[in-house]
N, C-alpha and C positions, 0 to 999 in steps of 0.2 A: 288650635295653636292656642299657647295660655298669653295673654299680651302682658308685654313688659312694661311695668310702673315701677319708675322710683322714686325714691322722693324726693321732694321740691324746697325752696324756702319756704314755699308757706304750708308745708307738713311736717307733721312730726317724723323721724326715724321710726319706722316699725307701723306706719299705719299704710305701708304699699306695700306690694304685694314680694316685693325684692327690693334689695339695698346695694349703694354701693359701697364700693370700699370706703368711702368716707363717713355713709351711717350709720355701717358695722362698727367704725372707733366711736363714732359718738355715741352710738346707743352703748356699746358694751363699755366705755369709756378705756378703752384697750389702746394702746400704738399702735400706727403697720407692721414694726418690729414684733411687736408681743404677737397680734394675728399670726406673721408668718412663723415664727416658733411654734407657737400651737399647731398651728396645719401640718410642720414638719412632723409634729409627735401625733400627731392625728389626735388630736383633744378637740377642734374646734369645725364647726359644719363645713363641709367643701363646699369651695365656691362653685359658680358655673360659669365658663369664661363666653364670652360673646364676640364676634369677630370684632378682629383689631385688639384682641387680648383684655379687654377688660373684662375686671370681675366682678360678678355679681354675687349676691345670698339672696336665697328665699327669706324673705325675714321673719317668718312662725319660725324658722331653722332655729336662726340666732336666739329668737325670743328662749326657743323651750329650753337651747342650750344653759342662756342664762340661770332660767328657772332650775335647771338642776344642780345648781354650784351651792 
Protein backbone atom coordinates (compact mmCIF):
# COMPACT_ATOMS: atom_id res chain seq x y z
CA UNK A 1 0.00 0.00 0.00
CA UNK A 2 1.32 3.45 -0.89
CA UNK A 3 2.22 5.74 1.95
CA UNK A 4 0.33 9.01 2.05
CA UNK A 5 2.75 11.90 2.04
CA UNK A 6 1.53 15.47 1.72
CA UNK A 7 3.54 18.61 1.66
CA UNK A 8 4.15 20.44 4.90
CA UNK A 9 5.29 23.90 5.91
CA UNK A 10 8.90 22.69 5.67
CA UNK A 11 8.62 21.30 2.16
CA UNK A 12 7.70 22.71 -1.19
CA UNK A 13 4.67 21.68 -3.21
CA UNK A 14 5.81 19.03 -5.62
CA UNK A 15 8.29 17.41 -3.27
CA UNK A 16 5.77 14.87 -1.94
CA UNK A 17 3.95 11.97 -3.57
CA UNK A 18 0.56 13.54 -2.86
CA UNK A 19 -0.64 17.12 -2.63
CA UNK A 20 -3.64 18.63 -0.87
CA UNK A 21 -6.03 21.07 -2.53
CA UNK A 22 -4.12 23.97 -0.98
CA UNK A 23 -0.82 22.58 -2.29
CA UNK A 24 -2.26 22.15 -5.79
CA UNK A 25 -3.51 25.74 -5.82
CA UNK A 26 -0.08 26.99 -4.74
CA UNK A 27 1.76 24.79 -7.22
CA UNK A 28 -0.43 25.75 -10.19
CA UNK A 29 -1.33 29.31 -9.06
CA UNK A 30 -4.97 28.43 -9.82
CA UNK A 31 -7.85 29.29 -7.53
CA UNK A 32 -10.00 26.54 -6.02
CA UNK A 33 -12.85 27.65 -8.27
CA UNK A 34 -10.71 27.34 -11.38
CA UNK A 35 -9.53 23.87 -10.36
CA UNK A 36 -13.18 22.81 -9.92
CA UNK A 37 -14.04 24.27 -13.34
CA UNK A 38 -11.16 22.38 -14.96
CA UNK A 39 -12.20 19.18 -13.20
CA UNK A 40 -15.76 19.59 -14.50
CA UNK A 41 -14.38 20.05 -18.03
CA UNK A 42 -12.08 17.02 -17.58
CA UNK A 43 -8.97 19.08 -18.31
CA UNK A 44 -7.28 18.71 -14.91
CA UNK A 45 -5.92 15.55 -13.24
CA UNK A 46 -8.53 13.70 -11.22
CA UNK A 47 -8.03 13.79 -7.45
CA UNK A 48 -8.30 10.87 -5.06
CA UNK A 49 -10.84 11.16 -2.27
CA UNK A 50 -9.76 10.18 1.22
CA UNK A 51 -12.17 8.94 3.87
CA UNK A 52 -13.89 12.02 5.20
CA UNK A 53 -14.02 13.61 1.76
CA UNK A 54 -10.59 15.27 1.61
CA UNK A 55 -9.22 15.53 -1.93
CA UNK A 56 -5.59 14.79 -2.77
CA UNK A 57 -3.71 14.64 -6.05
CA UNK A 58 -0.67 12.72 -7.15
CA UNK A 59 1.86 15.53 -7.29
CA UNK A 60 3.57 14.09 -10.37
CA UNK A 61 0.26 14.08 -12.30
CA UNK A 62 -0.24 17.78 -11.54
CA UNK A 63 3.35 18.56 -12.55
CA UNK A 64 2.92 16.58 -15.79
CA UNK A 65 -0.29 18.53 -16.51
CA UNK A 66 1.55 21.82 -16.00
CA UNK A 67 4.38 20.68 -18.30
CA UNK A 68 1.85 20.04 -21.10
CA UNK A 69 0.52 23.62 -20.97
